[in-house]
C-alpha positions in Angstrom: -37.8 28.6 -46.2 -35.0 29.6 -48.5 -34.0 33.2 -48.6 -35.0 34.9 -51.9 -32.5 37.5 -53.0 -34.5 39.6 -55.4 -37.5 39.7 -53.1 -35.5 40.7 -50.1 -33.7 43.4 -52.0 -36.9 44.8 -53.5 -38.9 44.6 -50.2 -41.4 42.1 -51.7 -43.7 40.7 -49.0 -42.6 37.1 -48.9 -45.0 36.2 -46.2 -48.0 37.4 -48.3 -46.6 35.4 -51.3 -46.3 32.3 -49.1 -49.8 32.5 -47.8 -51.3 33.0 -51.3 -49.2 30.6 -53.4 -48.1 28.1 -50.7 -44.4 28.2 -51.5 -41.6 30.2 -49.9 -39.0 29.9 -52.7 -40.4 32.5 -55.1 -38.7 34.8 -57.5 -40.4 38.0 -58.8 -40.0 38.7 -62.5 -40.4 42.0 -64.4 -39.5 40.7 -67.8 -42.6 38.5 -68.2 -43.1 34.7 -67.9 -40.7 34.1 -70.7 -37.8 35.1 -68.5 -38.9 32.6 -65.9 -39.1 29.8 -68.6 -35.6 30.7 -69.8 -34.2 30.8 -66.3 -35.9 27.5 -65.3 -34.6 25.5 -68.3 -31.1 26.9 -68.1 -30.9 26.2 -64.3 -31.9 22.5 -64.6 -30.1 21.5 -67.8 -26.7 21.5 -69.4 -26.1 22.1 -73.1 -27.0 19.0 -75.1 -29.3 17.6 -72.5 -32.6 15.8 -73.5 -36.0 17.1 -72.4 -39.6 16.0 -72.9 -41.9 18.9 -73.9 -45.6 19.3 -74.6 -46.1 20.4 -78.3 -48.5 23.1 -77.2 -46.0 25.0 -75.2 -45.3 28.6 -76.3 -42.5 29.9 -78.4 -40.7 30.9 -75.2 -40.0 27.3 -74.5 -38.7 26.8 -78.1 -36.5 29.9 -77.7 -34.9 28.5 -74.5 -34.4 25.1 -76.3 -32.6 27.0 -79.1 -30.4 29.0 -76.8 -29.5 26.1 -74.6 -28.9 23.7 -77.6 -31.2 21.1 -76.0 -32.4 17.9 -77.6 -36.2 17.6 -77.5 -38.8 14.8 -77.7 -42.2 16.4 -78.3 -45.6 15.2 -76.9 -48.9 16.0 -78.4 -51.8 16.8 -76.0 -55.1 15.0 -76.4 -57.8 16.8 -78.4 -61.3 17.8 -77.5 -62.6 16.5 -80.8 -65.9 18.4 -81.3 -64.2 21.9 -81.2 -60.6 20.9 -81.8 -59.0 22.4 -78.7 -56.0 21.1 -76.9 -56.8 18.8 -74.0 -54.3 17.7 -71.3 -51.0 15.9 -71.5 -51.5 12.3 -70.4 -49.3 11.2 -67.5 -49.3 7.6 -68.9 -47.6 8.9 -72.1 -44.9 10.6 -70.1 -44.3 7.5 -68.0 -44.1 5.3 -71.1 -41.5 7.7 -72.7 -39.4 8.0 -69.5 -39.5 4.2 -68.9 -38.7 3.1 -72.5 -36.5 5.8 -73.9 -32.9 5.1 -74.7 -31.9 8.6 -73.5 -32.0 10.2 -70.0 -34.2 13.2 -69.7 -33.3 16.2 -67.5 -36.7 17.8 -67.5 -40.4 17.6 -68.6 -42.1 20.8 -69.6 -45.8 21.2 -69.9 -48.3 24.1 -70.2 -51.3 23.8 -67.8 -53.7 25.3 -68.1 -53.9 25.8 -71.9 -54.9 29.2 -73.3 -58.4 27.8 -73.4 -58.3 26.9 -69.7 -57.9 23.1 -69.9 -55.7 21.6 -67.1 -53.5 18.5 -67.1 -53.3 16.2 -64.1 -50.2 17.7 -62.7 -50.3 15.6 -59.6 -50.1 12.3 -61.6 -47.4 13.8 -63.9 -45.3 15.0 -61.0 -45.6 11.6 -59.4 -44.2 10.0 -62.6 -41.4 12.6 -62.8 -40.3 12.0 -59.3 -40.3 8.2 -59.9 -37.8 8.7 -62.7 -35.8 11.5 -61.2 -36.8 14.1 -63.8 -37.6 17.8 -63.0 -41.1 18.9 -63.9 -41.5 22.5 -65.1 -45.0 23.8 -65.5 -45.9 27.0 -67.4 -48.9 28.0 -65.4 -49.0 31.5 -66.8 -52.8 31.5 -67.0 -53.3 29.8 -63.7 -51.8 32.0 -61.0 -55.2 32.2 -59.4 -55.5 28.4 -58.8 -55.6 27.2 -55.2 -56.8 30.6 -54.0 -60.3 29.3 -53.4 -61.6 25.8 -52.9 -63.9 26.2 -56.0 -60.9 26.8 -58.2 -58.6 24.0 -59.6 -55.7 22.9 -57.5 -52.5 24.6 -58.8 -49.3 23.0 -60.1 -47.3 23.9 -56.9 -49.5 22.0 -54.4 -49.8 19.2 -57.1 -46.0 18.6 -56.9 -44.4 20.4 -59.8 -40.8 21.4 -59.2 -40.8 24.8 -60.9 -43.9 26.8 -61.7 -44.1 30.0 -63.7 -47.1 32.4 -63.1 -48.2 35.6 -64.8 -49.6 38.3 -62.5 -51.3 40.1 -65.4 -54.7 39.1 -67.0 -56.8 37.3 -64.4 -55.0 38.8 -61.4 -54.8 42.3 -62.9 -51.1 43.0 -62.6 -49.0 44.8 -65.2 -48.2 42.9 -68.4 -44.5 42.2 -67.5 -45.0 41.1 -63.9 -44.7 37.4 -63.1 -43.5 34.9 -60.5 -41.4 31.8 -60.6 -41.8 29.3 -57.8 -39.1 26.7 -57.1 -40.4 23.9 -55.0 -37.7 21.3 -55.4 -34.9 22.0 -52.8 -32.5 19.9 -54.8 -32.4 22.5 -57.6 -29.3 24.7 -57.1 -30.4 28.1 -55.9 -27.2 29.7 -57.2 -28.1 28.6 -60.7 -31.6 30.0 -60.4 -30.2 33.3 -59.2 -27.7 33.4 -62.0 -30.2 32.8 -64.8 -32.9 35.1 -63.3 -30.3 37.9 -63.3 -29.4 37.0 -66.9 -32.9 36.7 -68.4 -34.9 39.0 -66.1 -32.7 41.8 -64.8 -30.4 42.5 -61.9 -32.0 45.8 -61.1 -35.8 45.5 -61.3 -37.9 48.5 -62.1 -39.3 50.1 -58.9 -42.6 50.8 -60.7 -43.1 47.1 -61.6 -41.9 46.0 -58.2 -44.5 48.3 -56.6 -47.1 46.8 -59.0 -46.2 43.3 -57.9 -46.5 44.3 -54.3 -49.9 46.0 -54.9 -51.2 43.0 -56.8 -50.1 40.6 -54.0 -51.6 42.9 -51.3 -54.9 43.2 -53.1 -55.2 39.4 -53.4 -54.3 38.9 -49.7 -56.7 41.5 -48.4 -59.7 41.1 -50.8 -59.2 37.8 -52.5 -61.7 35.7 -50.5 -64.5 38.4 -50.9 -63.7 38.8 -54.6 -63.8 35.1 -55.4 -67.2 34.8 -53.6 -68.5 37.6 -55.8 -66.9 36.0 -58.9 -68.6 32.6 -58.5 -71.9 34.2 -57.7 -71.8 36.4 -60.8 -70.5 33.5 -62.9 -73.4 31.3 -61.8 -75.9 34.0 -62.9 -74.1 34.3 -66.2 -74.3 30.6 -66.9 -78.1 30.7 -66.1 -78.6 33.6 -68.5 -76.7 31.8 -71.3 -78.1 28.3 -70.5 -80.7 28.4 -73.3 -78.3 29.4 -76.2 -79.3 27.5 -79.3 -76.3 27.9 -81.6 -73.5 29.0 -79.4 -72.4 26.4 -76.9 -70.4 27.2 -73.8 -68.0 24.4 -72.8 -68.7 23.3 -69.2 -66.9 21.3 -66.6 -69.8 18.7 -66.7 -68.8 17.8 -70.2 -65.3 17.0 -69.1 -66.2 14.8 -66.1 -66.5 11.6 -68.1 -63.4 12.2 -70.1 -59.7 12.2 -69.4 -59.7 16.0 -68.9 -58.9 17.0 -65.3 -60.4 20.4 -65.0 -61.6 23.6 -66.9 -60.6 27.0 -65.5 -63.9 28.8 -64.6 -62.3 32.1 -65.5 -62.2 31.1 -69.2 -65.5 31.2 -71.2 -65.0 28.9 -74.2 -67.8 29.4 -76.8 -68.0 26.6 -79.3 -69.2 27.4 -82.8 -69.7 23.8 -83.8 -73.4 24.1 -84.4 -73.2 27.3 -86.5 -72.2 28.2 -90.0 -69.9 30.9 -88.7 -66.2 31.0 -87.7 -64.4 32.7 -84.8 -63.2 35.6 -86.7 -66.7 36.5 -87.9 -68.1 36.3 -84.4 -65.2 38.2 -82.8 -65.7 41.1 -85.3 -69.4 41.3 -84.5 -68.6 41.3 -80.7 -66.2 44.2 -81.2 -68.3 46.2 -83.5 -71.7 45.7 -82.0 -70.9 45.3 -78.3 -67.3 46.7 -77.8 -66.2 43.3 -76.4 -62.9 41.8 -77.5 -62.4 38.1 -77.1 -59.3 36.9 -75.4 -58.5 34.3 -78.1 -60.0 33.5 -81.5 -59.8 30.3 -83.5 -61.9 28.9 -86.4 -64.2 26.7 -84.3 -64.4 28.7 -81.1 -63.7 31.9 -79.2 -62.5 32.4 -75.7 -63.4 35.2 -73.2 -61.2 35.7 -70.1 -62.8 37.0 -66.9 -60.9 38.2 -63.9 -61.3 37.7 -60.2 -62.6 41.3 -60.0 -64.7 41.3 -63.1 -67.8 43.5 -62.5 -71.4 42.5 -62.7 -71.8 45.0 -65.4 -69.2 43.3 -67.6 -70.7 39.8 -66.9 -74.1 41.2 -67.9 -72.7 42.8 -71.0 -71.1 39.5 -72.2 -74.3 37.5 -71.4 -76.4 40.0 -73.3 -74.1 39.9 -76.3 -74.0 36.1 -76.5 -77.8 35.8 -76.2 -78.6 38.5 -78.8 -76.0 37.2 -81.3 -77.2 33.7 -80.8 -80.6 34.7 -82.1 -79.1 36.0 -85.3 -76.8 33.1 -86.2 -77.3 30.6 -88.9 -77.5 27.0 -87.7 -75.3 24.5 -89.5 -72.1 22.6 -89.5 -68.9 24.5 -88.9 -66.8 23.7 -92.0 -63.5 24.9 -90.5 -60.6 22.7 -91.4 -60.1 20.1 -88.6 -57.0 20.5 -86.5 -54.2 18.0 -87.2 -53.1 16.1 -84.1 -49.9 14.6 -85.5 -46.3 14.9 -84.4 -44.3 16.3 -87.3 -40.9 14.7 -88.1 -38.0 16.8 -86.9 -35.0 16.6 -89.3 -32.7 18.7 -87.2 -32.7 20.9 -84.0 -34.4 24.3 -83.8 -30.9 25.9 -83.5 -29.6 24.1 -86.6 -32.7 24.9 -88.7 -32.6 28.6 -87.8 -28.9 28.8 -88.7 -29.2 26.9 -92.0 -29.2 28.4 -95.5 -32.8 29.0 -96.5 -34.9 29.9 -99.5 -38.5 31.2 -99.8 -41.2 29.1 -101.4 -45.0 29.3 -101.8 -46.8 27.6 -98.9 -48.2 24.9 -101.3 -44.7 24.1 -102.5 -43.4 23.5 -99.0 -44.9 20.0 -98.7 -42.1 17.6 -98.0 -39.6 20.4 -97.2 -38.0 21.3 -93.9 -39.0 24.6 -92.2 -36.3 27.2 -91.5 -38.5 29.4 -89.4 -41.4 29.4 -87.0 -45.0 29.5 -88.2 -47.0 30.6 -85.2 -50.5 31.6 -84.2 -49.9 35.2 -83.1 -52.4 35.4 -80.3 -51.3 32.2 -78.5 -47.6 32.3 -79.5 -47.8 28.5 -80.0 -45.9 27.3 -83.1 -47.8 25.3 -85.7 -44.5 24.5 -87.3 -41.1 24.6 -85.6 -37.8 25.2 -87.3 -36.5 21.8 -88.4 -39.9 20.1 -88.8 -41.0 18.7 -92.2 -44.2 20.1 -93.8 -46.9 17.6 -94.6 -50.1 18.1 -96.6 -52.5 18.2 -93.6 -50.5 20.9 -91.9 -50.3 23.0 -95.0 -54.1 22.7 -95.4 -54.7 23.7 -91.8 -52.5 26.8 -92.1 -54.2 27.8 -95.4 -57.6 27.4 -93.7 -56.6 29.6 -90.8 -55.2 32.3 -93.1 -58.4 32.2 -95.3 -60.7 33.1 -92.4 -58.4 35.8 -91.0 -56.5 34.1 -88.1 -53.2 36.0 -87.6 -50.3 33.7 -88.6 -46.7 34.8 -88.1 -43.9 33.4 -90.3 -45.6 33.8 -93.7 -44.7 36.8 -95.8 -46.9 37.5 -98.8 -47.7 33.8 -99.1 -44.0 32.8 -98.9 -42.3 30.8 -96.2 -38.7 30.0 -95.4 -37.5 26.4 -95.9 -34.0 24.9 -95.6 -32.2 25.0 -98.9 -31.5 21.6 -100.3 
């Protein structure tokens, strides 16, 4: 087991981390998962390198690409068609690109699970990456709990990923800025990891946040097994109570078993609105106003609720009651939300070049055919709809307009105007 400098210095319990996450080469982070993504990409690439990246990665990955001046080939995930959520990244697509590309890739970057809780087959992807000598980085921010119980999905670390980034907040109840980065591949230079962790995280970590990391790890170690037993018992009761919903539809693992989708995180409750005449913003507003429940993520065709390993029975009951009562008041029908566009947009220049180009502002409708000079991002997910350097097409403009119309928070549009590269 490699000695971990920042853990040793801050008296982090490496033994506990090892037993929970199954990897001894772990770095604690107090500047969020973004700092881990930056450090990972900088440590395994050189300026101008080529990387293969899932298009549903967060803006943190794009920021690292900009700062490192990397060349990118983007991959679209599959789509779960009925509610238009991102599915997994297909290992066969990655293998085809690595085998047939004229360029040599330094790294593959994916997000698994997605914000909705859908996992990719990391084992198959890691096997492909090893075959072609490419580093696999997995942003598993929403999956730090995986592998803690046999009823949970297998995590990216035991599945063979080289670098995995975890958030300790959310499902595991740590403070917002606390995170971990695990380095599994012993061929990755530890001095480079140390250097860039110090650069993007901090050299002197906050004692309060370090204590919070220790407390979170200790609670998982001491009480994790009991808490997960309670979790699955309460979740089963919740699913029974909501099993007769007529308009709402809760996405289940059984629906994915006959598809290419590897697994659905049981901590995420994805409620489809496909059989209603309502959108996610309407339902979320009613949940907040009538039941004091805030969804974790809102889109036009669905909403997502996030449960934790220590969610109480009272909170499970409250969510079940809200869904059952609201379901009885909904109007049946076809959800007329604009269908998500699963196309790869044409990149005319790098993210760095686009952000540093001369720009002008135009109305969104007049952007068709023009090249973006800024990010257009769904605020809650931090996933870009448009990246700097990508060319606007009609379908994407229509999708953005549809999201704005129903009240989804979109960043990068100011009073209906967007920045495009000046011709």
